[in-house]
Structures are given as structure tokens and as C-alpha cells.
C-alpha positions as CSV (number, residue, x, y, z in Angstrom):
1,X,125.7,-12.5,19.7
2,X,129.4,-14.1,18.4
3,X,128.9,-15.7,15.1
4,X,131.4,-18.7,15.4
5,X,132.4,-20.4,11.8
6,X,132.8,-24.0,11.9
7,X,134.5,-25.9,9.1
8,X,133.4,-29.7,8.6
9,X,133.7,-32.8,6.6
10,X,130.5,-35.0,6.6
11,X,132.8,-38.3,6.8
12,X,134.4,-37.4,10.1
13,X,133.0,-38.8,13.2
14,X,135.0,-36.3,15.7
15,X,133.5,-33.1,13.7
16,X,130.1,-34.4,13.9
17,X,130.5,-34.5,17.8
18,X,132.4,-31.6,17.9
19,X,129.3,-30.0,15.8
20,X,126.7,-31.4,18.3
21,X,128.6,-29.7,21.1
22,X,128.6,-26.4,19.6
23,X,124.9,-27.0,19.0
24,X,124.8,-27.1,22.7
25,X,127.3,-23.9,23.0
26,X,124.3,-22.2,21.4
27,X,121.8,-22.7,24.0
28,X,124.0,-21.6,26.7
29,X,126.1,-19.0,25.4
30,X,125.5,-15.8,23.3
31,X,127.2,-17.7,20.0
32,X,125.6,-18.5,16.5
33,X,127.3,-21.1,14.1
34,X,127.8,-21.0,10.6
35,X,128.7,-23.9,9.0
36,X,131.4,-24.2,6.0
37,X,132.7,-27.2,4.1
38,X,136.4,-28.4,4.4
39,X,137.6,-31.9,2.8
40,X,139.4,-34.7,4.0
41,X,140.0,-35.7,0.2
42,X,141.6,-32.4,-0.6
43,X,143.6,-32.4,2.7
44,X,145.2,-36.0,2.0
45,X,145.0,-36.1,-2.2
46,X,149.2,-35.7,-1.8
47,X,149.8,-37.6,1.4
48,X,151.1,-41.0,2.1
49,X,148.0,-42.8,3.5
50,X,146.9,-46.4,3.9
51,X,145.4,-48.1,0.8
52,X,142.0,-48.5,2.9
53,X,141.8,-44.9,4.1
54,X,142.4,-43.7,0.3
55,X,139.2,-45.7,-0.6
56,X,137.5,-44.0,2.3
57,X,138.7,-40.7,0.7
58,X,137.6,-41.2,-2.6
59,X,134.2,-41.8,-1.6
60,X,134.4,-38.6,0.9
61,X,134.4,-36.6,-2.3
62,X,130.7,-37.2,-2.8
63,X,128.9,-35.7,0.2
64,X,131.6,-32.4,0.5
65,X,130.6,-32.1,-3.2
66,X,126.8,-32.1,-3.1
67,X,127.3,-29.7,-0.1
68,X,129.0,-26.9,-2.1
69,X,127.0,-27.5,-4.7
70,X,123.9,-26.9,-2.4
71,X,125.9,-23.7,-1.2
72,X,126.7,-22.3,-4.4
73,X,123.2,-22.6,-5.7
74,X,120.9,-21.8,-2.8
75,X,123.4,-19.9,-0.3
76,X,125.3,-20.3,2.9
77,X,122.4,-21.1,4.9
78,X,121.8,-24.5,3.3
79,X,124.9,-25.7,4.3
80,X,124.0,-26.5,8.2
81,X,120.9,-28.4,7.6
82,X,122.2,-30.5,5.0
83,X,125.1,-31.2,7.2
84,X,122.8,-32.2,9.8
85,X,120.8,-34.4,7.5
86,X,124.1,-36.1,6.0
87,X,125.7,-36.4,9.5
88,X,122.6,-37.9,10.9
89,X,122.6,-40.8,8.4
90,X,126.4,-41.4,8.3
91,X,127.3,-41.4,11.9
92,X,123.7,-42.3,13.6
93,X,122.3,-44.7,10.8
94,X,125.6,-46.0,9.6
95,X,124.6,-45.5,5.7
96,X,127.8,-44.8,4.5
97,X,128.6,-42.0,2.2
98,X,126.8,-43.1,-1.4
99,X,124.2,-41.9,-3.4
100,X,121.3,-43.1,-1.4
101,X,122.7,-41.3,1.9
102,X,123.2,-38.2,-0.4
103,X,119.4,-38.3,-1.7
104,X,117.7,-38.9,1.6
105,X,120.0,-36.0,3.0
106,X,118.9,-33.7,0.0
107,X,115.4,-34.6,0.6
108,X,115.2,-34.1,4.3
109,X,117.1,-30.7,3.8
110,X,114.3,-29.5,1.1
111,X,116.6,-29.6,-1.6
112,X,116.3,-30.9,-4.9
113,X,117.7,-34.3,-5.7
114,X,119.4,-33.4,-8.7
115,X,122.1,-31.9,-6.7
116,X,123.6,-35.2,-6.1
117,X,125.0,-35.2,-9.5
118,X,127.6,-33.0,-8.3
119,X,128.8,-36.1,-6.0
120,X,130.5,-37.3,-9.3
121,X,131.3,-34.1,-11.1
122,X,134.4,-31.7,-10.8
123,X,132.2,-28.5,-11.2
124,X,132.4,-27.2,-8.2
125,X,135.8,-28.3,-7.0
126,X,137.3,-24.9,-7.1
127,X,135.0,-23.3,-5.0
128,X,135.2,-26.6,-2.3
129,X,139.3,-26.1,-2.5
130,X,138.4,-22.4,-1.6
131,X,136.2,-23.1,1.2
132,X,138.7,-25.7,2.3
133,X,141.6,-23.4,1.8
134,X,139.6,-20.5,3.8
135,X,139.2,-22.8,6.7
136,X,142.8,-24.2,7.0
137,X,144.8,-21.4,6.2
138,X,145.1,-19.9,9.7
139,X,145.6,-23.4,11.3
140,X,148.0,-25.1,8.9
141,X,148.0,-28.2,7.2
142,X,148.8,-30.5,9.8
143,X,145.7,-30.5,11.2
144,X,142.1,-32.3,10.3
145,X,138.5,-31.5,10.7
146,X,136.9,-29.8,12.5
147,X,138.2,-26.2,12.4
148,X,136.4,-23.3,14.2
149,X,137.1,-19.6,13.9
150,X,136.3,-16.9,16.4
151,X,136.2,-13.3,15.5
152,X,138.1,-11.0,17.5
153,X,137.6,-7.4,17.7
154,X,141.2,-6.5,18.0
155,X,142.7,-8.5,15.1
156,X,143.1,-12.1,13.8
157,X,140.3,-14.5,14.4
158,X,140.9,-17.2,16.8
159,X,141.1,-20.1,14.7
160,X,142.1,-24.2,15.8
161,X,141.6,-27.4,15.0
162,X,138.8,-29.8,17.6
163,X,138.5,-29.6,20.4
164,X,138.3,-33.6,19.6
165,X,135.7,-34.9,22.5
166,X,133.5,-37.8,23.3
167,X,130.6,-37.8,24.0
168,X,129.3,-34.2,23.5
169,X,128.9,-32.1,26.6
170,X,125.4,-30.8,27.5
171,X,124.1,-28.4,28.9
172,X,125.8,-25.9,30.8
173,X,129.0,-28.5,30.5
174,X,129.0,-27.2,26.8
175,X,129.5,-24.0,27.9
176,X,132.3,-24.4,30.4
177,X,134.1,-26.0,27.7
178,X,133.5,-23.4,25.1
179,X,135.0,-20.9,27.6
180,X,138.1,-22.9,28.5
181,X,138.7,-23.6,24.8
182,X,138.5,-20.0,24.1
183,X,140.6,-19.1,26.7
184,X,143.3,-21.5,25.9
185,X,143.2,-21.0,22.2
186,X,143.1,-17.3,22.7
187,X,146.5,-17.1,24.6
188,X,149.3,-15.6,22.3
189,X,151.9,-18.3,21.6
190,X,149.5,-21.4,22.8
191,X,149.6,-23.8,20.0
192,X,148.8,-27.3,21.2
193,X,147.2,-29.4,23.9
194,X,146.8,-33.0,23.4
195,X,146.7,-36.6,24.8
196,X,146.2,-40.1,23.5
197,X,142.3,-41.0,22.5
198,X,141.2,-43.8,25.1
199,X,137.8,-44.5,23.3
200,X,136.0,-44.2,20.0
201,X,133.2,-41.5,19.0
202,X,130.1,-41.9,21.2
203,X,127.2,-40.1,19.3
204,X,124.6,-40.2,22.0
């Protein structure tokens, strides 16, 4: 069994689709996915972005702060179910990133709604930044979310941004994509494979 580490921000639809793909990979390969938190708000806080995106980033602080507060209070095992509950609301139900979404997700994950207070607090920001840095350090700062780390017996883990896909492959198709991604990302000296997106996120 290979433990695969995935860094996500609930605000990102592409990370949500990649996470759903990895859940399919778990079914067809000897893989177990561990969820971690990165933050688009942290990533972009000193970058030149549009006013509209800056407003979105201001809202995006809340969910990641709550995820980190839950992790710090109840352990890393709560990140996955809480992220699942948040992502379902944000990307499938289009509820936004606000307090109502957060409270509903906490309730679904069986966590106290008092954790919602972390959304507007800086109490856990140091831990949030540490989690973000742990995910981003091996891949650099010119990418976003999702980031995946795969352990390698003979050295540093294979770490990469993506894959950015839509919709998420199912069944053995998910496994074949996993095999190919590992083959490419695990090749020494490989850095980039990309083409222009021609469709938006497909969640079904």
C-alpha cells in the first residue's frame, strides 16, 4: 500500500476533481490518499491579481483556516471528511465559501460547529502556512493546487502539481491515468506537460 499525500484548497474546483479521481485510484490501485491543506490565499497574497480574484481570495481564508483548526484539534484524519463535506457544498451545491457552508460541513463531518470561529481568526495561521509550505516546497511557487507527493524508496518523493483534468476518470481509466502520471512525474529531469484548457470543470 502506497500512502499518497494530496494538498488541496476547498475553493479550487480543479483540486476537487483531482481529489475525486484519486478516490477512484484508491479503488483500483494499492493507494491510500492522505489529505492536507494548502491555501490559494497564502499562495497569492503578495502577487498581482485582479480585484475580483482578490475578493475571492479574501473569502477563501475561512475554509482553510477551519480545516487546519480541525486538524490541529482532532488530528489529520478529520481533514479528508471535512474537505469532502466542504467540497460537496462549494462545487456541487454552489453554496459559496461562507459561514453557512462551513457550519453545514462541520456538522456533516461530525465536528463541533464552534470550529467555524477559526474562519475569521488568525489563531491557526502559522500552522496553515506550515502545511502550505510542506506541500509546495518540492514543487515551487509557480503552481497552485492540487499538489501530490508520492513516496519513493530510493530518495526524495515524487512531487508534482496536477493533474488538471475534467471530468474525473472512473474505474480502470483512473488507474491508467495514475500509472501514466507516475511514469512521467517520476522521470528525472521532467518538469512540464501542458495544453490550453478547452472546457470548464465538470463535476459529474
